[in-house]
LUMSEMI-895677 format. One record per atom (N, C-alpha, C, CB): residue in one letter; z, x, y. Coordinates in steps of 0.001 Angstrom, whole numbers, padded with zeros to 6 digits, always signed. Glycine has a CB too. Example, Ala and Ser with C-alpha at 12.3 -4.5 7.8 and 13.67 -1.06 7.14 Angstrom:
2
A+007800+013190-005690 A+007800+012300-004500 A+007800+013200-003300 A+009046+011308-004473 S+007080+012850-002250 S+007140+013670-001060 S+007870+012900+000030 S+005725+014084-000598 
// end
This chain:
243
X+000000+000827-001203 X+000000+000000+000000 X+000000+000863+001256 X+001211-000937+000004 X+000737+001957+001260 X+000755+002865+002410 X-000611+003511+002617 X+001827+003948+002221 X-001244+003865+001509 X-002581+004459+001615 X-003579+003465+002201 X-003065+004940+000239 X-003445+002199+001835 X-004335+001179+002385 X-004110+001010+003885 X-004125-000160+001665 X-002853+001047+004317 X-002569+000946+005750 X-003190+002107+006517 X-001057+000907+005994 X-003057+003313+005969 X-003653+004476+006632 X-005170+004361+006684 X-003251+005767+005912 X-005736+003836+005599 X-007184+003670+005556 X-007669+002687+006610 X-007618+003205+004178 X-006949+001612+006789 X-007392+000569+007723 X-007147+000933+009177 X-006694-000730+007413 X-006442+002011+009461 X-006208+002408+010845 X-007430+003062+011496 X-005038+003354+010906 X-008316+003589+010709 X-009455+004341+011229 X-010693+003458+011252 X-009711+005606+010385 X-011291+003339+012414 X-012459+002487+012554 X-013686+003019+011864 X-012759+002286+013977 X-013823+004340+011765 X-015033+004885+011164 X-015107+004601+009673 X-015107+006374+011404 X-013976+004319+009042 X-014007+003893+007646 X-014788+002592+007493 X-012582+003721+007105 X-014565+001665+008427 X-015297+000394+008373 X-016789+000606+008646 X-014710-000605+009390 X-017092+001566+009525 X-018504+001828+009813 X-019230+002357+008584 X-018637+002824+010965 X-018543+003201+007801 X-019160+003730+006590 X-019325+002646+005532 X-018330+004880+006032 X-018297+001811+005392 X-018335+000789+004345 X-019267-000359+004686 X-016950+000254+004094 X-019208-000827+005919 X-019893-002070+006276 X-021085-001849+007202 X-018920-003017+006931 X-021609-000633+007295 X-022773-000372+008134 X-024023-000936+007472 X-022934+001142+008396 X-025069-001203+008234 X-026311-001721+007624 X-026891-000727+006636 X-027354-002043+008706 X-027578-001223+005664 X-028145-000379+004619 X-029236+000515+005209 X-028710-001241+003466 X-029227+001786+004791 X-030271+002724+005165 X-030890+003292+003888 X-029707+003863+006075 X-031763+004223+004035 X-032450+004783+002875 X-031463+005550+001999 X-033606+005706+003320 X-031395+005151+000717 X-030517+005774-000288 X-029029+005605+000026 X-030837+007251-000403 X-028679+004754+000974 X-027276+004496+001306 X-027093+002986+001315 X-026867+005139+002696 X-026216+002508+000476 X-026022+001065+000337 X-024652+000703+000898 X-026150+000616-001157 X-024621-000105+001916 X-023360-000536+002517 X-022641-001501+001581 X-023606-001198+003893 X-021351-001480+001675 X-020511-002375+000873 X-020293-003667+001642 X-019146-001707+000521 X-020534-004773+001001 X-020307-006052+001654 X-018801-006332+001780 X-021006-007183+000873 X-018360-006939+002872 X-016906-007127+003098 X-016220-007929+002003 X-016677-007818+004422 X-016857-008985+001520 X-016186-009817+000527 X-016023-009099-000812 X-016958-011107+000326 X-016894-008113-001093 X-016736-007345-002326 X-015476-006488-002277 X-017964-006463-002568 X-015280-005805-001154 X-014067-005007-000993 X-012832-005901-000940 X-014155-004148+000276 X-012957-007050-000309 X-011831-007966-000191 X-011357-008444-001562 X-012212-009160+000677 X-012305-008825-002431 X-011916-009301-003754 X-011399-008169-004630 X-013089-009984-004431 X-011920-006961-004438 X-011397-005820-005188 X-009953-005528-004801 X-012266-004581-004952 X-009672-005550-003502 X-008300-005329-003037 X-007378-006473-003472 X-008274-005182-001505 X-007897-007705-003449 X-007083-008847-003873 X-006678-008730-005337 X-007842-010154-003647 X-007641-008351-006192 X-007333-008191-007612 X-006332-007068-007837 X-008607-007919-008406 X-006460-005987-007079 X-005520-004871-007232 X-004116-005246-006769 X-006014-003656-006452 X-004012-005934-005647 X-002697-006345-005140 X-002050-007379-006054 X-002824-006911-003719 X-002839-008303-006574 X-002286-009292-007500 X-001778-008637-008780 X-003338-010348-007837 X-002517-007631-009262 X-002073-006918-010457 X-000740-006203-010194 X-003149-005904-010910 X-000610-005604-009014 X+000648-004939-008672 X+001794-005948-008593 X+000510-004186-007338 X+001544-007126-008018 X+002588-008158-007941 X+002985-008669-009322 X+002113-009326-007078 X+001992-008856-010183 X+002297-009316-011545 X+003113-008271-012296 X+000997-009627-012315 X+002767-007005-012112 X+003524-005940-012786 X+004974-005908-012311 X+002862-004575-012539 X+005195-006069-011020 X+006557-006106-010501 X+007330-007320-011017 X+006534-006115-008980 X+006671-008466-011076 X+007337-009661-011579 X+007675-009517-013056 X+006461-010892-011356 X+006794-008890-013823 X+007043-008688-015251 X+008268-007785-015453 X+005796-008073-015940 X+008351-006715-014683 X+009506-005820-014792 X+010797-006541-014412 X+009312-004585-013901 X+010737-007365-013380 X+011936-008094-012954 X+012371-009108-013999 X+011686-008798-011624 X+011416-009844-014558 X+011750-010863-015565 X+012302-010212-016822 X+010514-011714-015912 X+011712-009118-017262 X+012221-008430-018448 X+013620-007876-018213 X+011277-007302-018853 X+013891-007415-016999 X+015239-006922-016695 X+016256-008067-016754 X+015269-006248-015298 X+015864-009230-016237 X+016768-010382-016297 X+016949-010879-017733 X+016237-011519-015414 X+015869-010859-018510 X+015908-011449-019849 X+016634-010584-020862 X+014514-011707-020331 X+016576-009270-020694 X+017106-008380-021726 X+018320-007562-021283 X+016028-007450-022175 X+018574-007467-019995 X+019674-006631-019513 X+020770-007496-018882 X+019155-005593-018491 X+020425-008199-017817 X+021443-008953-017088 X+021917-010190-017849 X+020905-009366-015737 X+021119-010678-018780 X+021520-011858-019540 X+022704-011574-020447 X+020360-012370-020362 X+023001-010283-020692 X+024144-009924-021528 X+025467-010319-020872 X+024134-008424-021818 X+025454-010423-019539 X+026637-010871-018805 X+026249-012112-018007 X+027196-009740-017864 X+026161-013278-018642 X+025631-014471-017966 X+026539-014948-016842 X+025433-015595-018969 X+025918-015339-015752 X+026642-015891-014610 X+025684-016741-013781 X+027271-014757-013744 X+026234-017378-012745 X+025429-018266-011913 X+024424-017496-011051 X+026333-019104-011025 X+024691-016228-010782 X+023779-015429-009972 X+022436-015254-010685 X+024401-014057-009659 X+022459-015083-012000 X+021212-014954-012761 X+020408-016245-012686 X+021506-014594-014233 X+021083-017363-012695 X+020393-018647-012581 X+019653-018747-011255 X+021387-019806-012719 X+020298-018284-010173 X+019644-018304-008866 X+018446-017354-008832 X+020645-017928-007765 X+018587-016180-009437 X+017473-015234-009476 X+016299-015775-010289 X+017935-013904-010057 X+016584-016475-011373 X+015505-017061-012175 X+014756-018139-011394 X+016068-017653-013475 X+015467-018901-010579 X+014783-019884-009729 X+013888-019194-008701 X+015810-020782-009014 X+014354-018064-008156 X+013502-017309-007225 X+012256-016780-007932 X+014289-016140-006599 X+012433-016283-009151 X+011288-015785-009915 X+010297-016907-010202 X+011756-015146-011231 X+010810-018068-010563 X+009926-019206-010847 X+009142-019612-009600 X+010741-020405-011370 X+009799-019564-008448 X+009106-019889-007195 X+008025-018855-006880 X+010111-019971-006031 X+008332-017575-007056 X+007344-016533-006788 X+006155-016629-007735 X+007988-015158-006901 X+006425-016933-008996 X+005326-017082-009953 X+004434-018259-009590 X+005873-017259-011369 X+005041-019360-009127 X+004237-020522-008728 X+003348-020180-007540 X+005145-021717-008382 X+003893-019455-006557 X+003079-019048-005399 X+001975-018086-005818 X+003961-018395-004321 X+002309-017153-006715 X+001305-016194-007176 X+000194-016887-007955 X+001956-015117-008042 X+000562-017836-008804 X-000448-018560-009580 X-001357-019374-008666 X+000223-019480-010612 X-000760-020006-007642 X-001578-020796-006717 X-002545-019896-005946 X-000681-021578-005735 X-002058-018717-005514 X-002951-017815-004775 X-004075-017281-005642 X-002166-016656-004200 X-003780-016905-006877 X-004823-016395-007770 X-005832-017491-008098 X-004202-015837-009066 X-005345-018697-008315 X-006254-019812-008629 X-007207-020089-007480 X-005457-021079-008956 X-006691-020093-006248 X-007555-020325-005087 X-008565-019199-004897 X-006712-020479-003827 X-008119-017965-005161 X-009041-016834-005027 X-010186-016938-006025 X-008295-015510-005222 X-009870-017352-007247 X-010919-017517-008251 X-011845-018673-007887 X-010303-017750-009637 X-011269-019746-007370 X-012066-020941-007060 X-013093-020665-005967 X-011152-022092-006631 X-012698-019907-004939 X-013584-019681-003805 X-014349-018359-003906 X-012787-019709-002526 X-014461-017811-005088 X-015226-016569-005262 X-016723-016841-005066 X-014965-015954-006671 X-017420-015957-004368 X-018871-016154-004172 X-019627-016097-005498 X-019432-015089-003208 X-020778-016686-005524 X-021546-016768-006764 X-022060-015404-007215 X-022710-017721-006589 X-022520-014583-006293 X-023117-013305-006675 X-022121-012192-006894 X-024081-012884-005644 X-020842-012507-006916 X-019830-011456-007042 X-019850-010828-008431 X-018439-012019-006746 X-019884-011656-009464 X-019897-011125-010826 X-021181-010342-011107 X-019744-012262-011839 X-022317-010832-010614 X-023576-010135-010865 X-023585-008761-010197 X-024757-010974-010364 X-022959-008671-009032 X-022923-007390-008334 X-022166-006348-009144 X-022284-007551-006956 X-021028-006714-009666 X-020224-005748-010422 X-020778-005524-011829 X-018773-006224-010507 X-021424-006528-012400 X-022056-006323-013706 X-023215-005330-013616 X-022554-007658-014269 X-023856-005296-012457 X-024934-004327-012269 X-024395-002898-012349 X-025637-004559-010917 X-023267-002653-011714 X-022679-001314-011783 X-022042-001043-013147 X-021636-001141-010679 X-021631-002099-013825 X-021079-001923-015161 X-022152-001442-016136 X-020459-003232-015657 X-023382-001846-015925 X-024471-001399-016789 X-024795+000077-016565 X-025715-002249-016549 X-024443+000583-015408 X-024790+001964-015067 X-023588+002904-015184 X-025356+002025-013654 X-022653+002559-016074 X-021576+003493-016382 X-020204+003106-015879 X-021911+004793-015838 X-020111+002132-015027 X-018785+001727-014527 X-018064+000898-015594 X-018916+000909-013195 X-016816+001264-015893 X-016046+000562-016915 X-015069-000456-016336 X-015294+001555-017752 X-014986-000511-015043 X-014049-001449-014413 X-014610-002869-014474 X-013767-001041-012940 X-013829-003842-014928 X-014318-005229-014978 X-014431-005820-013582 X-013390-006097-015839 X-015217-006874-013412 X-015339-007514-012105 X-013991-008060-011625 X-016373-008643-012164 X-013803-008180-010307 X-012521-008671-009788 X-012171-010070-010274 X-012543-008663-008286 X-013151-010952-010381 X-012867-012318-010832 X-012367-012314-012264 X-014117-013203-010713 X-012936-011458-013096 X-012462-011346-014477 X-011032-010814-014515 X-013393-010429-015295 X-010723-009854-013647 X-009350-009358-013545 X-008393-010463-013121 X-009275-008197-012557 X-008842-011261-012165 X-007984-012341-011676 X-007737-013385-012764 X-008613-013004-010444 X-008734-013664-013586 X-008526-014610-014690 X-007502-014054-015691 X-009870-014911-015407 X-007595-012760-015979 X-006611-012136-016871 X-005207-012190-016257 X-007006-010669-017169 X-005119-011957-014958 X-003821-012021-014281 X-003261-013434-014289 X-003944-011520-012843 X-004142-014424-014169 X-003681-015813-014223 X-003079-016133-015583 X-004836-016775-013918 X-003693-015639-016642 X-003122-015828-017989 X-001782-015103-018112 X-004105-015317-019077 X-001653-013922-017520 X-000386-013205-017565 X+000697-013941-016786 X-000559-011797-017015 X+000334-014538-015665 X+001310-015311-014874 X+001811-016500-015675 X+000684-015793-013539 X+000926-017192-016381 X+001352-018318-017217 X+002266-017855-018348 X+000132-019042-017796 X+001972-016687-018897 X+002849-016121-019931 X+004226-015797-019358 X+002219-014851-020539 X+004258-015257-018142 X+005542-014952-017502 X+006322-016228-017190 X+005317-014147-016213 X+005628-017298-016857 X+006305-018577-016634 X+006982-019062-017912 X+005309-019633-016128 X+006294-018903-019038 X+006895-019305-020311 X+008113-018446-020629 X+005866-019206-021449 X+008025-017138-020368 X+009171-016257-020598 X+010336-016642-019689 X+008777-014785-020365 X+010021-017021-018464 X+011083-017439-017531 X+011793-018692-018022 X+010501-017690-016134 X+011046-019669-018514 X+011669-020887-019023 X+012508-020592-020264 X+010601-021941-019343 X+012031-019694-021129 X+012833-019299-022289 X+014119-018595-021850 X+012016-018380-023217 X+014029-017822-020779 X+015226-017157-020257 X+016214-018173-019700 X+014846-016142-019171 X+015703-019241-019085 X+016588-020316-018624 X+017367-020900-019803 X+015773-021428-017911 X+016676-021203-020892 X+017349-021765-022066 X+018345-020781-022662 X+016326-022170-023123 X+017968-019519-022714 X+018882-018499-023232 X+020108-018363-022336 X+018166-017146-023354 X+019916-018469-021028 X+021052-018389-020110 X+022002-019568-020313 X+020562-018347-018655 X+021445-020781-020485 X+022302-021939-020717 X+023086-021786-022021 X+021463-023225-020750 X+022439-021269-023057 X+023130-021050-024330 X+024227-019995-024183 X+022129-020623-025417 X+023927-018929-023457 X+024919-017870-023259 X+026115-018383-022456 X+024280-016664-022546 X+025841-019209-021441 X+026944-019786-020661 X+027792-020720-021520 X+026398-020546-019440 X+027155-021476-022409 X+027912-022363-023306 X+028801-021557-024247 X+026954-023253-024121 X+028254-020458-024782 X+029055-019603-025663 X+030231-019000-024898 X+028183-018482-026273 X+029975-018564-023666 X+031061-017986-022862 X+032139-019024-022572 X+030512-017418-021541 X+031719-020254-022231 X+032697-021313-021973 X+033500-021634-023236 X+031991-022581-021456 X+032840-021586-024394 X+033563-021827-025649 X+034604-020742-025896 X+032582-021892-026832 X+034232-019500-025623 X+035190-018409-025788 X+036367-018555-024836 X+034506-017065-025564 X+036095-018967-023608 X+037181-019186-022647 X+038092-020321-023111 X+036611-019501-021249 X+037495-021388-023659 X+038305-022498-024163 X+039181-022059-025336 X+037403-023663-024590 X+038622-021217-026215 X+039407-020720-027352 X+040568-019866-026863 X+038518-019907-028316 X+040315-019011-025875 X+041387-018189-025321 X+042456-019040-024665 X+040828-017196-024317 X+042044-020068-023934 X+043022-020962-023317 X+043827-021712-024366 X+042326-021952-022390 X+043176-022103-025460 X+043900-022780-026535 X+044930-021847-027172 X+042918-023294-027602 X+044554-020587-027365 X+045502-019621-027925 X+046685-019413-026987 X+044805-018281-028199 X+046419-019323-025701 X+047501-019150-024739 X+048417-020368-024722 X+046935-018896-023342 X+047824-021566-024847 X+048646-022772-024898 X+049516-022785-026158 X+047757-024028-024851 X+048966-022291-027274 X+049754-022206-028502 X+050915-021237-028357 X+048875-021784-029664 X+050644-020085-027731 X+051726-019124-027488 X+052777-019703-026552 X+051166-017824-026902 X+052332-020455-025557 X+053281-021085-024645 X+054125-022128-025369 X+052543-021727-023469 X+053514-022861-026290 X+054267-023846-027078 X+055305-023161-027958 X+053314-024686-027948 X+054895-022039-028578 X+055862-021297-029400 X+057015-020763-028555 X+055167-020135-030126 X+056691-020305-027349 X+057750-019824-026457 X+058678-020963-026046 X+057143-019163-025209 X+058081-022118-025754 X+058906-023265-025384 X+059756-023750-026554 X+058029-024398-024876 X+059243-023564-027774 X+059987-023951-028971 X+061344-023233-029067 X+059154-023655-030216 X+061399-022001-028556 X+062660-021254-028569 X+063401-021404-027241 X+062399-019767-028860 X+062657-021440-026159 X+063286-021393-024843 X+063971-022706-024489 X+062256-021052-023787 X+063349-023830-024804 X+063916-025117-024396 X+065276-025387-025047 X+062950-026241-024742 X+065416-025265-026384 X+066759-025458-026959 X+067787-024439-026453 X+066681-025377-028473 X+067350-023198-026283 X+068266-022169-025799 X+068746-022471-024387 X+067595-020803-025838 X+067822-022869-023513 X+068228-023195-022148 X+069110-024430-022111 X+067007-023404-021269 X+068851-025383-023016 X+069675-026590-023051 X+071115-026267-023470 X+069063-027622-024013 X+071236-025460-024520 X+072581-025114-025018 X+073327-024262-024007 X+072490-024370-026365 X+072663-023237-023480 X+073325-022370-022506 X+073652-023121-021226 X+072452-021162-022191 X+072829-024118-020888 X+073133-024913-019700 X+074392-025744-019883 X+071964-025819-019363 X+074537-026324-021071 X+075719-027160-021313 X+076986-026310-021377 X+075555-027960-022618 X+076928-025241-022212 X+078135-024440-022400 X+078374-023475-021239 X+078045-023664-023701 X+077355-023114-020525 X+077521-022180-019420 X+078170-022808-018215 X+076204-021612-019031 X+077978-024123-018016 X+078574-024793-016871 X+080003-025246-017140 X+077733-025976-016476 X+080471-025053-018358 X+081825-025508-018715 X+082603-024359-019384 X+081756-026754-019670 X+082561-023186-018756 X+083245-022031-019333 X+084764-022244-019334 X+082883-020748-018554 X+085259-022848-018257 X+086715-023064-018174 X+087179-024000-019270 X+087107-023633-016799 X+086405-025062-019507 X+086795-026009-020542 X+086668-025387-021934 X+085942-027276-020450 X+085643-024520-022130 X+085478-023893-023440 X+086609-022925-023720 X+084135-023171-023527 X+087001-022174-022686 X+088099-021214-022896 X+089416-021919-023224 X+088281-020335-021649 X+089616-023095-022632 X+090854-023818-022916 X+090755-024756-024091 X+091270-024585-021725 X+089600-024800-024738 X+089400-025697-025872 X+089753-024996-027172 X+087953-026201-025916 X+090258-025738-028132 X+090571-025124-029429 X+089340-024828-030279 X+091495-026020-030200 X+088109-025194-029807 X+086898-024956-030599 X+086570-023466-030638 X+085705-025751-030021 X+085939-023055-031727 X+085558-021661-031875 X+084205-021403-031195 X+085497-021277-033367 X+083851-020109-031132 X+082593-019728-030469 X+081383-020166-031274 X+082543-018218-030247 X+081551-020291-032570 X+080400-020615-033400 X+079854-022010-033141 X+080766-020483-034843 X+080637-022847-032429 X+080141-024197-032115 X+078897-024122-031245 X+081231-025029-031406 X+078875-023161-030331 X+077700-022996-029457 X+076467-022639-030278 X+077961-021905-028391 X+076630-021698-031200 X+075492-021281-032032 X+075065-022379-033007 X+075845-020011-032808 X+076033-023156-033466 X+075700-024273-034358 X+074870-025329-033631 X+076982-024909-034924 X+075286-025629-032407 X+074513-026592-031624 X+073096-026075-031341 X+075234-026900-030304 X+072993-024774-031046 X+071691-024174-030796 X+070789-024250-032036 X+071860-022720-030358 X+071372-023969-033207 X+070613-024029-034450 X+070174-025455-034758 X+071440-023474-035604 X+071037-026417-034513 X+070694-027816-034766 X+069531-028258-033873 X+071922-028721-034533 X+069555-027847-032606 X+068454-028213-031709 X+067142-027562-032140 X+068786-027810-030269 X+067211-026315-032611 X+065998-025650-033082 X+065434-026371-034304 X+066286-024175-033417 X+066315-026780-035216 X+065846-027487-036403 X+065202-028813-036036 X+066996-027717-037375 X+065807-029536-035102 X+065218-030806-034686 X+063866-030602-034013 X+066162-031540-033743 X+063781-029576-033171 X+062503-029285-032511 X+061439-028892-033525 X+062675-028169-031476 X+061808-028044-034489 X+060869-027635-035528 X+060418-028824-036369 X+061500-026572-036421 X+061344-029730-036675 X+060983-030912-037450 X+059991-031785-036694 X+062230-031719-037801 X+060236-031986-035389 X+059305-032794-034596 X+057929-032144-034494 X+059869-033023-033201 X+057887-030825-034324 X+056609-030127-034246 X+055867-030187-035578 X+056823-028672-033828 X+056613-030046-036694 X+055982-030116-038013 X+055385-031505-038268 X+057005-029771-039112 X+056087-032550-037845 X+055558-033908-037997 X+054292-034098-037171 X+056613-034944-037586 X+054265-033500-035967 X+053083-033610-035121 X+051884-032912-035767 X+053362-033012-033733 X+052092-031697-036294 X+051010-030955-036946 X+050526-031691-038186 X+051474-029537-037319 X+051464-032255-038964 X+051085-032981-040175 X+050284-034235-039832 X+052332-033356-040987 X+050661-034908-038759 X+049913-036108-038361 X+048488-035748-037945 X+050634-036836-037207 X+048331-034643-037208 X+046971-034208-036828 X+046149-033852-038053 X+047032-033000-035876 X+046754-033131-038990 X+046030-032758-040207 X+045652-033990-041024 X+046874-031802-041059 X+046548-034971-041071 X+046265-036191-041831 X+045120-036968-041200 X+047516-037074-041918 X+045094-037062-039877 X+043992-037751-039200 X+042673-037039-039432 X+044268-037859-037704 X+042694-035700-039414 X+041460-034950-039666 X+040964-035179-041083 X+041680-033454-039423 X+041876-035213-042067 X+041472-035458-043452 X+040889-036854-043623 X+042659-035274-044392 X+041505-037830-042966 X+041000-039209-043060 X+039613-039310-042432 X+041973-040199-042368 X+039420-038643-041288 X+038113-038670-040635 X+037055-037993-041496 X+038187-037993-039266 X+037410-036871-042106 X+036460-036165-042955 X+036103-036974-044195 X+037024-034816-043362 X+037096-037615-044801 X+036820-038425-045985 X+035955-039630-045643 X+038123-038884-046628 X+036174-040203-044444 X+035355-041337-044022 X+033906-040921-043841 X+035894-041936-042725 X+033683-039765-043216 X+032311-039272-043026 X+031664-038970-044371 X+032302-038009-042135 X+032428-038390-045293 X+031876-038069-046623 X+031480-039326-047365 X+032890-037275-047455 X+032336-040355-047338 X+032004-041608-048017 X+030778-042267-047413 X+033182-042566-047962 X+030680-042213-046069 X+029512-042811-045419 X+028235-042074-045813 X+029680-042797-043890 X+028323-040725-045893 X+027146-039949-046269 X+026744-040245-047715 X+027414-038446-046087 X+027709-040337-048617 X+027401-040638-050018 X+026819-042034-050156 X+028655-040505-050887 X+027358-043004-049383 X+026837-044361-049446 X+025404-044410-048941 X+027717-045312-048637 X+025109-043718-047839 X+023742-043707-047309 X+022793-043038-048280 X+023692-042996-045956 X+023239-041958-048913 X+022394-041274-049889 X+022115-042154-051100 X+023048-039971-050333 X+023144-042907-051526 X+022959-043802-052673 X+021987-044917-052341 X+024299-044393-053117 X+022104-045490-051136 X+021175-046547-050728 X+019750-046019-050645 X+021594-047139-049378 X+019582-044785-050145 X+018251-044195-050077 X+017685-043972-051473 X+018289-042874-049306 X+018550-043560-052409 X+018102-043343-053778 X+017707-044662-054445 X+019197-042648-054589 X+018467-045737-054159 X+018131-047049-054735 X+016805-047571-054188 X+019250-048063-054446 X+016545-047286-052910 X+015287-047749-052319 X+014097-047022-052941 X+015299-047539-050794 X+014283-045756-053300 X+013196-045013-053947 X+012963-045511-055366 X+013506-043511-053965 
// end
């Protein structure tokens, strides 16, 4: 791009390219150079977009976040603009453009005509659009997996908190009762083991209530599973009878 800017600064370059034809010197028509530059610039843009999409799809997707989603929307917008520009360039191409470049192709030039390059680039842009949409789906799946992992971690923390409360609540209850009545305990004929006995009784009651809760959940899960199994067997039997 810098070389093109330097080239366009000098007026005599245009005189050489676009001067009238003389003997053994053939001037270049402006639209021929324009389409050649357009095909080259579009190829450079497609290459940059391909590198960006591959970086998002294979590198940044390993750490999914909302920022990648925003970048993918920007990529989709750029691809749509690029596809529209390439399509318009192909549509308004002059009729004699392909014949001009095919003439030089017969005399040793291996470069394809600009319109043919643009058609290839249009196919590449459509391929990049498909890769972008697949990356969107992969990002949504990765975010779902991450949210599931966060939910599992939160569930584990809640379980640890429940286990902590299982010990802390009875202990705080017993110490609260006996701690606020030290004078009465010292003057009471009861022994010290009464405090520990009360603490043990509260722990047993708490453990019993928690065990009943876990058993009820397990029983409901077993009933639900057996119901689904019976329904599946009944549907399979009806299908077999129909056959």
